[in-house]
N, C-alpha and C positions, 0 to 999 in steps of 0.2 A: 436264381437257375444266371449263369454265366456263359452255360453255351449251350447249344440246341442242337443234336443233328436229328431230321427228319430221315425215315422212309421216303425215298422216293419210285423204286422199283421192286421189282418179283428179285433181284439180285441182291437186295439190298444193299445195295448203294444209298449215300446219304447226301446229304445239303447240309452245309455248314454254316449254320447258325450262331454269330457271337451277340448273346442277348444284354449284357452288365460292361459297361467300362472296362471292366477288370480282366474279360473273356474277350473283347477286341483287344485289347492289349497284349494277354498274355500270347491267342495264336498271332500277329503283327510279328515277336519274337520265334516263331515254326515257320514262320512265311516267309520269302523273299519278298523287299519292296515292290516287285511289277505285283504283287497279288496283293496286295492290302485294298485296293478297290474294286477287288473282286469279294472278297472279305467283306466288307462294310456294304455293301446290296447283295449279300446272302447266293453268290452263284458258283461258292466254289462244293463241287461235288466230288465226295472222297467215296473207296469201297468199302467194304464190311472189316477187311485186316486193318487199313490203317486209321476208321476209326474208332475199332477196338486198341491199337495202341494211342489213339488221340488220347481214348477217354480214361488209359490208365497213367498216363505223364497228367496229365490235367487234374486229377485226383489226388494223383501225390503230390500235388505241387498246392494243392488246398480247393480246387475249382470246384463248382457247383456243375455236374453235367444231367442234363436229361436226353435219353433218346425215346422218339417217339415215329407213329406214322401219322405221313401227310393227313390224316382228317382225324387224329387227335389232338397234332397242336392247332388246326382249326379251334378244336374247341377251348384249348390252353389262352389263347389268343380273345376267343371271345368272353370267356370270363370277367377276365383282365379289365375290358372295357366296361 
């Protein structure tokens, strides 16, 4: 997985979380320099519509994207550790 999108509310806004170096590098080519720190600290929130565009663009570039609920993300990290 290169990028994870985590649902954070009932409006389907998502927290954008780079998981791999490739995911972070790809995001850096799509966001302004002043947003890179927020990206690396998982502090970027995007709308459902923007997340759909991001997924389409990233997957066409060959990245692996996963979209999960906040609860599911906890399970993913616990299984890896």
